[in-house]
Backbone as a ProteinNet text record, in pm:
[ID]
protein_1_A
[PRIMARY]
MRFTAFEVRRLIILLAPLAEREERIRHGLAWSAYRRLHQAIARACHRRSRARQHTTHTPSELPQPP
[TERTIARY]
100.8	22.1	85.5	67.3	134.4	129	163.6	178.3	72.8	19.3	-41.6	-7.8	-94.4	44.7	-9.3	-81	-105	-55.1	25.9	114.6	256.9	280.9	403.4	443.8	318.9	407.6	393.3	287.4	348.1	425.2	503.3	630.8	742.7	749.4	854.7	839.7	739.9	736.2	744.7	782.2	826.9	949.9	1000.6	1202.7	1252.2	1133.3	1180.4	1264.1	1343.1	1448.2	1363.5	1322.6	1197	1286.7	1177.9	1265	1215.4	1202.3	1175.5	1140.8	1279.8	1265.9	1167.8	1297.6	1247.8	1160.6	1090.4	967.1	832.8	909.5	785.9	799.8	872	918.4	902.3	910.2	824.3	677.9	589.9	509.6	456.6	540	494.3	433.5	551.6	599	477.4	415.2	344.1	240.8	175.4	77.1	50.2	183.2	214.3	139.4	222.1	174.6	70.1	-7.4	-194.9	-296	-237	-353.7	-338.9	-217.1	-167.2	-264.4	-188.5	-290.6	-450.1	-508.8	-595.9	-706.9	-621.7	-617.3	-638.6	-568.5	-556.6	-696.6	-668.9	-833.6	-924.7	-979	-1045.9	-1112.7	-944.5	-990.2	-1042.8	-974.1	-979.1	-1107.1	-1157.6	-1371.4	-1431.4	-1376.5	-1460	-1416.6	-1382.7	-1341.4	-1427.3	-1429.1	-1497.5	-1631.2	-1664.3	-1840.2	-1865.6	-1784.9	-1863	-1819.3	-1709	-1756.7	-1844.1	-1884.3	-2049.1	-2138.8	-2121.2	-2251	-2252.7	-2130.3	-2120.3	-2157.3	-2146	-2180.7	-2265.8	-2349.6	-2451.2	-2574	-2555.8	-2694.9	-2628.1	-2688.9	-2717.5	-2781.6	-2800.3	-2910.5	-2987.9	-3020.2	-3214.2	-3290	-3181.2	-3259.6	-3235	-3197.5	-3206.3	-3334.1	-3419.5	-3527.9	-3531.4	-3636.9	-3616.7	-3767.1	-3648.5	-3755.2	-3855.7	-4009.6	-4153	-4137.2
-50.6	-6.6	92.7	204.5	321	422.6	505.9	623.2	767.3	801.3	921.4	1039.6	1104.9	1270.7	1290.6	1300.5	1334.7	1280	1124.2	1098	1076.8	1067.6	1092.8	1278.1	1358.1	1497	1483.6	1380.4	1406.9	1328.7	1224.2	1175.8	1263.3	1334	1469.1	1565.5	1559.1	1685.1	1582.1	1478.5	1419.5	1431.4	1473.4	1485.3	1597.8	1688.2	1809.6	1805.4	1894.5	1850.8	1929.4	1899.5	1921.7	1828.2	1889.1	1779.1	1677.5	1597.2	1477.5	1370.2	1401.9	1377.4	1216.6	1173.8	1039.2	969.1	997.5	1010.5	982.9	1092	1199.8	1078.3	1036.4	957.8	843.8	729.5	603.6	628.2	730.9	835.4	786.2	883	882.5	739.9	689.1	488.6	473.9	436.1	357	399.9	493.4	587	522.4	535.5	540.2	369.3	270.4	136.2	77.1	182.9	118.5	184.6	278.3	355.4	269.9	188.5	84.1	-27.3	-49	-232	-124.5	-63	-66.5	-12.4	29.3	49	-25.7	-110.5	-294.6	-403.8	-351.1	-431.3	-400.6	-234	-228.1	-195.4	-247.2	-196.6	-389.9	-524.8	-653.7	-639	-581.7	-562.3	-569.2	-451.2	-353.8	-466.2	-543.6	-610.5	-788.3	-830.3	-882.8	-926.1	-726.4	-713.4	-725.1	-688.7	-655.2	-791.5	-835.5	-999.3	-1117.8	-1104.4	-1122	-1091.3	-950.5	-845.4	-917.3	-960.8	-977.7	-1156.2	-1206.9	-1297.9	-1387.6	-1303.3	-1395.4	-1419.2	-1392	-1377	-1457.1	-1561.9	-1630.9	-1587.2	-1620.4	-1534.2	-1514.5	-1691.4	-1724.1	-1643.1	-1626	-1515.1	-1385.1	-1300.4	-1230.4	-1161.7	-1028.3	-1068.3	-1011.7	-1085.1	-956.1	-959.2	-833.9	-789.2	-764	-701.6	-711.6	-774.4
9.3	-8.5	8.6	-104.7	-68.1	0.3	30.6	161.4	77.8	154.5	128.8	125.1	88.2	109.4	215.8	295.4	481.9	559.8	491.5	635.2	543.6	396.2	385.6	491.1	446.5	521.4	763.5	775.4	842.7	960.4	861.2	902.4	881.5	804.4	756.5	914.3	907.1	1012.8	1149.8	1197.1	1255.7	1334.3	1195.5	1194.8	1242.5	1268.8	1305.4	1441.4	1436	1533.2	1669.1	1775.2	1840.8	1968.3	2166.3	2257.6	2279.7	2276.6	2298.1	2133.1	2057.6	1904.8	1889.3	2005	2013.5	1987.3	2065.4	2132.2	2019.6	1943.8	1866.9	1741.1	1717.7	1574.4	1644.1	1756.2	1752.3	1791.9	1795.1	1856.3	1645	1646.1	1460.4	1409.2	1455.9	1323.7	1364.4	1511.7	1567.6	1533.5	1464.1	1436.1	1307.2	1202.1	1082.2	1040.5	1138	1133.3	1198.3	1238.9	1269.7	1168.3	1127.4	999.1	847.5	865.6	685.6	767.2	888.9	915.7	919.2	935.9	925.4	741.7	718.8	554.9	493.6	570.6	423	494.4	625.8	653.9	597	540.5	572.7	393.4	356	193.3	170.5	226.7	251.4	271.3	346.1	391	270.3	222.2	68.4	-21.9	-40.5	-175.8	-151.7	15.4	85	18.8	50.6	83.8	-117.7	-207.1	-231.6	-369.8	-364.3	-453.4	-365.3	-276.8	-192.5	-319.9	-329.8	-403.8	-579.3	-591.7	-759.5	-780.4	-609.5	-641.2	-599.6	-545.3	-533	-585.3	-715	-758.5	-921.9	-924.5	-1077.1	-1165.9	-1276.7	-1421	-1325.4	-1274.8	-1336	-1192.6	-1099.2	-992.3	-983.5	-1106	-1147.2	-1195.7	-1167.1	-1211.6	-1361.7	-1461.3	-1625.3	-1601.6	-1738.3	-1720.8	-1850.7	-1807.5	-1841.4	-1956
[MASK]
++++++++++++++++++++++++++++++++++++++++++++++++++++++++++++++++++

């Protein structure tokens, strides 16, 4: 999965030299990993749902035009 512009921006901001830099980097990387995992799960669920919608009807079950 590719990084989004928002995620890249957030990771770049983390590299700014501020107090507690290491903690901010750890937190940012953990957030990024969580977000990417959540996106992957959501994408898989969406695809599974779409696949079920397309395979639940056989041609004989579809409504026939009058």
